[in-house]
Every structure is written in C-alpha cells, then in structure tokens.
PAVOKOL-14866 format. One line per 10 residues: for each residue z, y, x of N, C-alpha, C. Coordinates in pm, 1 decimal, padded with zeros to 6 digits, m for minus. Each point is the difference from the previous one (the first is absolute). Example, Ala and Ser with C-alpha at 12.3 -4.5 7.8 and 13.67 -1.06 7.14 Angstrom:
<rs>
00780.0 m00569.0 01319.0 00000.0 00119.0 m00089.0 00000.0 00120.0 00090.0 ~ m00072.0 00105.0 m00035.0 00006.0 00119.0 00082.0 00073.0 00109.0 m00077.0 $
</rs>
This chain:
<rs>
00000.4 m00105.4 00089.3 00019.9 00109.9 m00085.0 m00013.7 00134.7 00091.1 ~ m00074.0 00096.6 m00059.8 m00012.8 00115.1 00090.6 00054.7 00119.2 m00081.9 ~ 00039.6 00095.2 00066.0 00046.6 00125.3 m00060.8 m00128.3 00076.9 m00064.9 ~ 00009.7 00047.4 m00126.1 m00092.1 00062.4 m00076.6 00026.7 00145.1 m00031.0 ~ m00054.1 00106.9 00030.4 00068.0 00127.9 m00008.6 m00025.1 00036.0 m00166.3 ~ m00092.2 m00055.8 m00053.9 m00012.8 00017.4 m00151.6 00113.8 m00064.7 m00082.0 ~ 00021.3 m00093.0 00037.7 00135.6 m00102.3 m00045.2 00109.4 00097.6 00026.4 ~ 00023.1 00047.3 00105.9 00133.0 00069.5 00038.6 m00008.0 00125.9 m00088.7 ~ m00108.7 00083.4 m00020.8 m00013.2 00100.2 m00058.3 00042.8 m00015.6 m00175.2 ~ m00054.4 m00122.4 m00046.5 00008.4 m00022.1 m00136.1 00156.2 m00049.7 00008.6 $
00070.5 m00064.3 00051.2 00131.2 m00050.5 m00011.0 00086.6 00117.5 00012.3 ~ m00022.6 00097.8 00083.0 00091.5 00119.8 00018.3 m00024.1 00096.4 m00107.0 ~ m00121.4 00014.5 m00067.9 m00014.1 00094.8 m00103.3 00066.8 m00087.5 m00130.8 ~ m00007.2 m00133.7 m00027.0 00062.9 m00064.4 m00097.6 00165.9 00019.6 00011.1 ~ 00042.8 m00024.0 00122.9 00149.3 00024.4 00021.4 00046.8 00134.7 m00044.7 ~ m00062.3 00103.1 00051.6 00031.7 00149.2 m00027.8 m00011.2 00038.3 m00137.5 ~ m00097.3 m00064.9 m00058.5 m00035.6 00033.2 m00147.9 00118.3 m00057.2 m00097.1 ~ 00072.3 m00090.6 00043.0 00114.7 m00064.0 m00094.0 00117.4 00061.5 00030.1 ~ 00009.7 00091.7 00087.9 00137.2 00072.0 00042.0 00039.4 00090.8 m00122.1 ~ 00111.9 m00043.4 m00044.8 00056.9 00106.9 m00125.9 00111.7 00090.1 00054.9 $
00017.7 m00008.1 00135.8 00080.5 00116.1 00064.1 m00034.0 00128.2 00002.3 ~ 00060.3 00101.0 m00014.8 m00050.5 00149.2 00008.3 m00028.3 00045.0 00130.4 ~ 00051.7 m00071.5 00105.0 m00032.9 00061.1 00136.8 m00136.0 m00019.0 00037.4 ~ m00054.1 00114.6 00029.7 m00147.4 m00006.7 00036.4 m00047.4 m00100.9 00117.0 ~ 00080.4 00012.2 00087.7 m00024.5 m00101.5 00144.6 m00036.4 m00120.2 m00059.9 ~ 00057.6 m00062.5 m00127.5 00005.2 m00142.4 m00016.2 m00156.6 m00030.4 m00083.8 ~ m00043.9 00116.6 m00035.6 m00128.0 00012.1 m00094.4 m00138.5 00019.2 00088.5 ~ 00046.2 00014.3 00149.4 m00108.6 00040.2 00090.2 00000.2 m00078.9 00114.6 ~ m00109.4 m00002.1 00081.1 00012.1 m00044.4 00123.0 m00012.5 00126.5 00114.6 ~ 00043.3 m00032.6 00118.9 00003.8 00109.2 00080.2 m00051.0 m00044.7 00144.3 $
m00029.2 00088.7 00087.8 m00016.8 m00032.0 00133.7 00105.5 00050.0 00088.3 ~ 00071.9 m00103.6 00073.9 00141.1 00033.8 00081.6 m00061.2 00055.9 00146.6 ~ 00111.1 00037.0 00066.7 m00013.0 00068.7 00135.4 m00084.4 m00101.1 00099.0 ~ m00007.3 m00119.4 m00024.6 m00074.5 m00100.1 00079.4 m00141.9 m00020.5 m00060.2 ~ m00022.7 00064.3 m00092.7 m00154.0 m00000.6 m00069.8 m00018.9 m00123.1 m00082.9 ~ 00100.4 m00076.9 m00053.5 m00002.2 m00105.8 m00072.8 00010.2 00041.4 m00139.5 ~ m00076.8 m00066.8 m00087.5 00020.0 00026.8 m00141.1 00127.8 m00070.4 m00068.1 ~ 00063.9 00079.3 m00060.7 00131.9 m00080.8 m00056.7 00003.1 00021.9 m00146.5 ~ 00074.7 m00096.8 m00063.3 00027.4 m00002.9 m00152.2 00114.6 m00079.4 m00018.8 ~ 00072.9 00053.4 m00091.8 00130.4 m00066.8 m00032.0 00035.3 00023.3 m00134.1 $
00037.0 m00103.6 m00088.1 00054.8 m00007.7 m00139.2 00134.5 m00002.4 m00029.4 ~ 00086.0 m00025.3 00108.1 00144.5 m00030.7 m00005.4 00022.3 m00149.1 m00011.2 ~ m00081.6 m00079.3 00000.1 00009.3 m00149.6 00015.0 m00076.8 m00057.4 00115.5 ~ m00116.5 00085.4 00039.0 m00082.3 m00056.3 00109.7 m00067.9 00139.3 00083.9 ~ m00008.5 m00025.2 00111.0 m00044.9 00125.8 00078.4 m00128.3 m00054.2 00093.7 ~ m00105.0 00078.1 00014.8 m00106.5 m00063.3 00077.5 m00023.0 00130.2 00110.2 ~ m00059.4 m00043.5 00116.1 m00026.6 00093.1 00107.0 m00128.2 m00063.6 00054.5 ~ m00120.9 00046.6 m00050.8 m00128.3 m00046.0 00045.8 m00048.6 00077.3 00132.9 ~ m00032.1 m00065.8 00096.6 m00049.7 00064.1 00140.9 m00114.3 00087.7 m00028.2 ~ m00091.9 m00021.7 m00088.0 m00107.7 00061.4 m00023.6 m00004.7 00063.2 m00155.0 $
m00004.8 00116.2 m00030.7 00018.8 00061.1 m00124.8 m00130.4 m00084.5 m00087.6 ~ 00022.0 m00015.7 m00111.5 m00109.5 m00051.9 m00097.9 m00037.2 00105.2 m00095.8 ~ m00114.8 00001.7 m00053.0 m00067.9 00085.0 m00062.9 00034.3 m00025.8 m00156.7 ~ 00019.2 00113.7 m00078.3 00010.9 m00008.2 m00152.5 00149.9 m00018.4 m00050.7 ~ 00094.8 00037.3 00079.0 00138.2 00008.2 m00025.9 00037.1 00127.9 m00011.6 ~ 00079.6 00047.9 m00094.9 00051.5 00146.9 m00009.4 00098.9 m00001.6 00090.4 ~ 00002.7 00129.9 00089.1 00103.9 00016.1 00085.2 00061.1 00149.3 m00004.8 ~ 00111.8 00018.2 00067.2 00089.5 00128.1 m00017.3 m00001.9 00026.4 00174.5 ~ 00065.5 00115.4 00018.1 00024.3 00047.7 00121.9 00142.4 m00064.2 00043.6 ~ m00010.0 m00053.2 00142.1 00101.1 m00056.3 00029.9 00135.9 00045.6 m00008.0 $
00023.9 00139.8 m00021.5 00115.1 00077.6 00001.9 00062.5 m00049.4 m00134.0 ~ m00060.9 m00022.8 m00094.1 00045.6 m00082.6 m00152.2 00017.0 m00134.2 00017.3 ~ m00015.5 m00065.2 00093.8 m00021.5 m00146.2 00023.4 00151.2 m00062.3 00028.2 ~ 00027.5 m00115.0 m00029.8 00109.7 m00094.4 00056.6 m00040.9 m00021.5 00145.1 ~ 00135.2 00034.8 00085.5 m00017.4 m00046.4 00133.4 00024.5 m00159.3 00005.5 ~ m00080.7 m00079.0 00023.3 m00018.6 m00126.6 00000.1 00085.2 m00047.8 00139.3 ~ m00038.5 00096.2 00098.5 00071.6 m00038.6 00118.3 00144.6 m00050.0 00008.3 ~ 00086.1 00053.6 m00114.5 00116.8 00001.8 m00014.6 00030.6 m00153.2 m00074.6 ~ m00087.4 m00036.9 m00065.5 00005.9 m00121.4 m00078.3 m00044.3 m00142.1 00093.9 ~ m00112.2 00035.4 00050.9 m00055.1 m00121.1 00094.4 00107.4 m00017.4 00117.1 $
00030.5 m00144.4 00004.8 00082.0 m00025.4 00120.8 m00044.8 00014.4 00131.0 ~ 00063.8 00048.1 00094.6 m00061.6 00044.1 00121.4 m00017.1 m00127.2 00080.3 ~ 00053.7 m00112.0 m00002.4 m00017.2 m00126.5 00064.7 00003.3 m00098.0 m00097.5 ~ m00079.6 m00125.9 00050.8 m00007.3 m00111.9 m00106.9 00053.4 m00123.1 00075.5 ~ 00082.7 m00077.6 m00042.2 00028.7 m00136.0 00027.0 m00105.5 m00095.7 m00004.8 ~ m00075.6 m00025.7 00101.6 m00118.0 m00120.8 m00012.8 00053.1 m00122.6 m00038.9 ~ 00121.4 m00028.7 00023.2 00082.0 m00117.9 m00033.1 00005.0 m00010.2 m00161.2 ~ 00003.6 00114.7 m00080.1 00005.6 00007.5 m00127.1 m00124.5 m00003.8 m00085.4 ~ m00114.9 m00069.7 00054.8 m00117.3 00014.7 m00071.6 00017.3 m00079.5 m00130.3 ~ m00084.5 00018.1 m00106.2 00019.8 m00068.8 m00121.9 m00152.1 m00086.3 00006.8 $
m00001.1 m00102.5 m00054.0 m00109.5 m00088.9 m00011.8 m00076.8 00047.2 m00140.5 ~ m00115.9 00082.3 00004.8 m00055.9 00060.5 m00122.8 m00074.9 m00126.7 m00075.1 ~ m00014.6 m00002.1 m00131.3 m00079.5 m00086.4 m00047.2 m00158.9 00079.0 m00011.2 ~ m00082.4 m00091.2 m00013.1 m00154.8 00058.1 m00009.1 m00018.4 00082.1 m00105.4 ~ m00095.9 00073.5 m00009.2 m00060.8 00071.2 m00102.4 m00003.9 m00070.9 m00114.8 ~ m00077.6 m00134.7 00020.7 m00047.3 m00060.4 m00121.3 00151.7 m00060.7 m00062.6 ~ 00076.4 m00054.1 00082.1 00139.2 m00033.7 m00042.6 00065.8 00086.7 m00087.6 ~ 00014.4 00143.7 00038.7 00042.3 00094.5 m00094.4 m00069.2 00031.0 m00103.0 ~ m00110.2 m00022.4 m00007.1 m00096.2 00012.2 m00139.4 00044.9 m00107.8 m00081.3 ~ 00000.2 m00131.5 00061.2 00036.1 m00116.5 m00086.3 00150.2 00016.9 m00047.2 $
00093.4 00052.4 00061.0 00122.6 00009.1 m00061.4 00000.9 00129.4 m00118.0 ~ m00076.4 00085.0 00027.3 m00006.5 00096.3 m00113.9 m00087.2 m00056.6 m00123.3 ~ m00083.1 m00052.5 00008.5 m00065.4 m00079.9 m00108.0 00086.2 m00094.3 m00055.7 ~ 00063.2 m00077.7 00066.4 00101.4 m00073.5 m00065.8 00110.9 00050.2 m00074.6 ~ 00037.4 00137.4 00051.8 00095.8 00078.0 m00079.6 m00049.4 00049.5 m00131.0 ~ m00141.6 00055.4 00019.8 m00073.7 00047.8 m00127.4 00003.9 m00140.7 m00095.7 ~ m00032.9 m00107.2 00056.0 m00018.2 m00110.3 m00107.6 00158.7 m00030.1 m00078.4 ~ 00097.3 00007.4 00092.4 00131.4 m00027.5 m00048.9 00037.0 00112.1 m00119.5 ~ m00055.3 00115.8 00018.9 00026.8 00119.3 m00094.0 m00087.4 m00040.1 m00117.4 ~ m00111.0 m00051.5 m00007.6 m00080.2 m00020.4 m00104.2 00062.2 m00101.6 m00074.7 $
00066.3 m00116.0 00064.7 00067.5 m00082.1 m00092.9 00143.5 00047.3 m00042.0 ~ 00047.2 00089.1 00019.3 00124.5 00077.0 m00041.3 00123.3 m00054.8 00119.0 ~ m00040.1 m00024.8 00104.1 00091.2 m00046.5 00097.4 00034.6 00114.1 00065.1 ~ 00093.4 m00017.3 00095.6 00056.1 00130.2 00093.2 m00081.0 m00022.7 00099.7 ~ m00063.4 00108.9 00056.1 m00064.3 00028.3 00111.2 00063.7 00104.6 00104.5 ~ 00014.6 m00050.6 00128.4 00079.9 00105.8 00087.4 m00090.2 00090.2 00073.8 ~ m00119.1 m00049.7 00031.9 m00083.8 00103.4 00090.4 00082.7 00017.9 00118.5 ~ 00081.6 m00088.5 00054.6 00085.1 00013.4 00143.6 m00042.7 m00120.0 00082.6 ~ m00022.7 00032.7 00124.7 m00003.4 m00076.6 00096.6 00108.4 00003.9 00095.5 ~ 00088.7 m00121.1 00017.9 00092.8 m00012.0 00090.9 m00049.8 m00043.7 00125.4 $
00045.0 00034.0 00113.6 m00036.6 m00051.3 00124.2 00089.4 m00126.8 00029.7 ~ 00083.1 m00010.2 m00073.6 00092.2 m00105.7 00016.1 00134.3 00016.2 00077.1 ~ 00038.1 m00100.0 00101.0 00120.0 00022.5 00075.7 m00056.6 m00005.4 00151.5 ~ 00078.9 00049.0 00070.4 m00014.7 m00022.7 00160.5 00052.7 m00143.7 00058.1 ~ m00041.6 m00013.4 00087.1 00063.1 m00131.1 00067.3 00148.9 m00022.1 m00012.8 ~ 00074.3 00117.4 00028.6 00147.6 m00002.2 m00006.0 00063.7 00021.7 m00148.4 ~ m00097.3 m00008.7 m00088.2 00048.5 m00017.3 m00159.1 00005.1 00141.0 m00067.3 ~ m00010.6 00102.0 00085.6 00003.9 00140.8 m00075.3 m00116.4 00038.6 m00077.5 ~ 00021.4 00077.0 m00117.7 m00099.3 00046.4 m00072.7 m00124.6 00081.7 00084.8 ~ m00120.8 m00031.3 m00047.9 m00123.6 00090.4 00052.1 m00031.0 00077.6 m00107.8 $
m00083.8 00111.6 00028.7 m00026.2 00096.6 m00119.0 m00092.5 m00069.8 m00105.7 ~ 00016.7 00058.2 m00120.9 m00094.4 m00030.4 m00117.2 m00066.9 00130.3 m00028.5 ~ m00126.0 m00020.4 m00048.8 m00081.5 00134.6 m00032.2 m00071.5 m00019.9 m00115.8 ~ m00046.1 00113.3 m00056.9 m00071.4 m00006.5 m00120.4 m00147.8 m00045.5 00039.3 ~ m00072.4 m00110.6 m00064.8 m00112.3 m00059.8 00033.9 m00115.3 00079.4 m00018.5 ~ 00002.2 00105.9 m00080.4 m00100.0 00079.7 00007.3 m00011.9 00100.0 00106.2 ~ 00126.8 00048.5 00029.3 m00020.2 00083.4 00131.6 m00032.5 m00092.1 00124.4 ~ 00045.2 m00109.4 00000.3 m00042.4 m00084.6 00114.5 m00143.1 m00022.3 m00005.5 ~ m00069.5 m00010.0 m00107.8 m00141.4 m00032.5 m00006.3 m00078.5 00138.5 00049.8 ~ 00057.4 00118.2 m00038.5 m00046.6 00117.9 00031.4 00002.9 00005.8 00164.7 $
00117.4 m00013.2 00047.6 00026.5 m00004.6 00162.5 m00108.3 m00083.0 00067.9 ~ m00025.4 m00117.8 m00049.5 m00096.4 m00093.7 00060.3 m00137.2 00047.4 m00015.8 ~ m00037.3 00053.2 m00107.8 m00126.8 00047.9 m00022.5 m00041.9 00121.7 00085.5 ~ 00113.5 00088.5 00014.1 m00035.7 00116.4 00093.8 00025.9 m00035.4 00152.0 ~ 00093.7 m00083.7 00048.5 m00007.9 m00052.2 00122.8 00006.6 m00151.8 00005.7 ~ m00124.8 m00044.2 m00013.6 m00014.5 m00160.5 m00002.9 00046.0 m00068.2 00126.1 ~ 00006.8 00064.5 00098.6 00052.4 m00074.3 00130.7 00140.9 00048.5 00038.1 ~ 00092.5 00017.8 m00093.9 00092.2 00082.3 00033.7 00113.4 m00122.5 00063.1 ~ 00089.5 00053.6 00050.4 00133.2 m00085.7 00044.0 00111.4 00072.8 m00072.7 ~ 00115.1 m00067.2 m00048.8 00106.3 00051.4 m00086.0 00133.2 m00032.6 00088.9 $
00083.1 00104.9 m00008.6 00120.5 m00002.8 00071.2 00115.1 00038.5 m00099.8 ~ 00123.3 m00063.1 00017.9 00110.9 00060.7 m00082.5 00106.8 m00002.8 00089.1 ~ 00101.8 00091.8 m00046.4 00142.2 00022.8 00081.8 00105.8 m00074.2 m00087.4 ~ m00004.5 00052.9 m00117.8 00087.5 m00087.1 m00099.6 m00057.4 m00021.3 m00128.5 ~ 00055.0 m00093.1 m00082.0 m00070.2 m00010.8 m00143.5 m00022.3 00113.8 m00085.4 ~ 00093.9 00104.8 00034.4 m00011.9 00120.3 m00095.4 m00081.9 00119.0 00066.6 ~ m00021.1 m00010.0 00114.2 m00074.9 00121.4 00082.0 m00127.9 m00027.4 m00022.7 ~ m00091.6 00107.7 m00003.8 m00148.4 00006.6 m00003.1 m00074.5 m00101.2 00099.6 ~ m00094.1 m00076.2 m00045.7 m00066.6 m00086.9 00080.4 m00105.0 00069.8 00073.6 ~ m00020.2 m00014.4 00134.0 m00122.7 00091.1 00065.4 m00120.9 m00088.4 00008.8 $
m00106.5 00046.8 m00028.9 m00138.2 m00064.7 00017.7 m00066.9 00062.1 00109.6 ~ m00057.6 m00077.7 00102.2 m00067.8 00059.5 00104.9 m00137.2 m00052.8 00006.2 ~ m00108.3 00079.4 00017.3 m00131.0 m00045.0 00025.0 m00063.1 00106.3 00088.9 ~ m00113.3 m00040.2 00052.7 m00085.2 00067.8 00097.1 m00034.9 00146.1 m00066.8 ~ m00016.6 00010.9 m00153.4 m00047.4 00101.4 m00062.3 00128.3 00084.7 m00063.9 ~ 00097.9 m00040.5 00035.0 00123.5 00090.3 m00039.2 00122.1 m00081.7 m00022.1 ~ 00090.9 00056.4 m00071.4 00125.6 m00061.0 m00038.1 00060.6 00057.4 m00138.7 ~ 00085.8 m00095.7 m00053.5 00062.2 00022.3 m00144.8 00139.0 m00043.0 m00005.4 ~ 00074.0 00052.7 m00104.1 00117.4 m00042.4 m00020.4 m00004.4 m00070.3 m00139.7 ~ 00081.6 m00089.9 m00044.7 00017.8 m00070.1 m00135.2 00151.8 m00027.7 m00035.7 $
00060.6 00084.9 m00078.1 00122.0 m00032.3 m00041.6 m00002.9 m00133.8 m00075.7 ~ 00110.6 m00074.7 00044.7 00020.6 m00133.9 m00058.8 00065.4 00016.6 m00128.5 ~ 00012.0 m00105.6 m00071.4 00076.5 00001.5 m00150.1 00132.7 m00084.4 00030.4 ~ 00086.1 00034.5 m00065.3 00146.0 m00051.0 00018.2 00001.3 m00138.5 m00079.7 ~ 00047.5 m00077.5 00060.0 00020.8 m00130.5 m00052.1 00169.3 m00038.0 00002.0 ~ 00031.1 m00097.8 m00073.2 00158.0 m00019.9 m00004.5 00036.8 m00099.6 00108.6 ~ m00081.9 m00050.0 00090.7 00038.3 m00068.1 00116.7 m00120.0 m00059.2 00066.5 ~ m00004.4 m00088.2 00081.0 m00112.0 m00079.0 00057.5 m00085.8 m00066.4 m00102.5 ~ m00113.4 00039.2 00001.1 m00114.7 m00071.1 m00089.7 m00093.7 m00071.7 00069.3 ~ m00022.9 m00115.8 m00059.9 m00116.6 m00094.5 00075.8 m00121.8 00087.7 m00002.8 $
m00077.6 m00035.1 00112.6 m00143.4 00063.6 00010.6 m00070.3 m00047.0 m00110.8 ~ m00070.0 00094.4 m00062.0 m00108.7 m00037.9 m00125.6 m00104.3 m00075.1 00058.2 ~ m00032.1 m00105.4 m00077.5 m00119.2 m00097.9 00021.5 m00099.5 00056.0 m00064.3 ~ m00132.7 m00033.0 00077.6 m00124.0 00025.7 m00090.1 m00023.3 m00091.9 m00115.5 ~ m00021.8 00049.8 m00114.9 m00028.0 m00098.1 m00104.2 m00131.3 m00093.2 00023.5 ~ 00007.5 m00104.7 m00075.6 m00122.7 m00091.6 00010.5 m00122.9 00089.9 m00069.5 ~ m00108.2 m00034.5 00041.7 m00123.1 00071.3 m00059.0 m00003.7 m00068.0 m00150.1 ~ m00065.3 00112.6 m00070.9 m00006.0 m00019.8 m00175.0 m00154.0 00026.0 m00028.4 ~ m00051.9 m00108.1 m00073.8 m00121.8 00014.3 m00065.6 m00005.4 00125.5 m00104.7 ~ m00116.0 00040.4 m00035.4 m00009.3 00094.7 m00110.6 00066.5 m00039.3 m00125.6 $
m00011.0 m00145.0 m00046.3 00062.5 m00044.5 m00116.4 00163.1 m00037.0 00036.5 ~ 00053.9 00043.1 00097.2 00127.0 m00029.5 00035.8 00062.4 m00144.9 00030.9 ~ m00117.2 m00066.0 00016.7 00030.9 m00145.3 00075.0 00024.4 00025.2 00129.8 ~ 00063.4 m00083.3 00079.7 00016.7 m00005.7 00132.7 m00142.6 m00022.5 00065.3 ~ m00034.5 00072.7 00078.5 m00125.2 m00011.6 00094.7 00035.3 m00106.0 00109.1 ~ m00108.4 m00056.6 00040.9 00018.9 m00096.0 00100.8 m00041.1 00068.4 00105.5 ~ 00100.0 00059.9 00058.8 00009.4 00049.8 00139.8 00010.1 m00093.0 00115.5 ~ m00002.8 00066.8 00126.5 00015.4 m00089.6 00118.0 00122.1 m00073.7 00005.7 ~ 00097.0 00064.2 m00041.5 00148.1 m00063.1 m00002.5 00002.3 m00118.6 m00102.6 ~ m00066.7 00017.5 m00123.5 00008.9 m00094.6 m00106.4 m00071.9 m00106.0 00052.9 $
m00141.5 00025.3 00039.3 m00091.8 m00102.5 00040.1 00057.2 m00077.7 00114.0 ~ 00072.4 00045.1 00116.0 00067.5 m00069.5 00105.0 00100.6 m00109.4 m00069.9 ~ 00073.5 00041.1 m00102.1 00119.5 m00065.6 m00056.7 m00063.7 m00128.9 m00083.0 ~ m00129.2 00006.3 m00047.5 m00036.3 m00106.6 m00063.0 m00046.6 m00122.4 00097.3 ~ m00016.8 00043.4 00125.7 m00032.0 m00115.9 00102.3 00098.0 00001.0 00109.0 ~ 00115.9 00039.1 m00034.4 00117.6 m00011.9 00101.8 00065.1 m00123.4 m00023.1 $
</rs>
C-alpha cells in the first residue's frame, strides 16, 4: 500500500467537517513552523510532511501547538502490532452486520494485552481505518493504555486517543468472511479446515 495525497485530503476534510466544537482550529488545517500540514479534532491529530491541496486552512497563530502534544521521544520497544487495512474493514463490516441484526456493535479494536499481562490500548475502529488509509506504512507506538498512540510514517505522523476499557481486553479477532446472502464464505481458513 502506498501514500495517496487525495486520500489524505479526503480523510482530513471529512474529519474537520464533523467537528462540533466551536474552536476554529479544530475546523481547519494549518501549516506549522516545520512546514507540515496539521489537523486535529480533539481525538486524532495529523502532521503531514507535505501539505495537501483542497483542505481549508487558517493562520498558524490561531492553530493548536501540536509540538506540546506529540511526545518528544518514542519507546521503540512499545510498538503495537497493527492489523491490516483489510482486517479493519472486515471488523467494521462485522459490526455493521451486528447492528442490522439488532445486536451490540462496539466499533472498538483492542490491541489485547502485553507479554506481562498489562492492558494495551483500545481504539475506535473507524479512526484506526482512517489512520491506516492516510499512513498505510505506519508503525504505531504507545506509552500507556490511556495516552495517545503515535503513528509514524515516512509521510508524517499522527496521534490517536485510545478509548477507555474496564481492564485488559483480548485482541479483537478478524471475523470469518461472509457471503452476500450471510452464509459463511469458503475462505482460505475454512478451506484448510476441511482438509485438516
């Protein structure tokens, strides 16, 4: 997967269009002192190394100082194992099917627990999808389950606020493929199970 400037512009425009906050800085992008295009809605923040066209912007003086929010250093030992873009889409589709059936749909992805049993962050699936669409080659890092997750990519970086959970939660699994008529699809995993 590769970075696409049009996708980045579309995602950032969609993000700032949904902001209900009265702060002007949350409804626009801006160029910071390092020449990066920045945007923030209070739950996620982006810094694109190269500004993209078609995004409304404001003067940097009216903007949020993201330098105060982004961590100065990252612990490389606290990398998160990101799901693929296809897996995130499958989880969102599964939640949509659950909603249609009147079942509870969380739209939350938990990274599970660390090797020492401590909780890892959990995030909004739709925001995670957006992150992976803007930065398809990103690596993600955390410091605690409640601090923002840092996404780093050659095209920029981003922050995503995690959602709070009541304690350690197992990593969400990708649902089995489903045919259009809601009958289970004969995917590779199912096919392999037939001949095991």
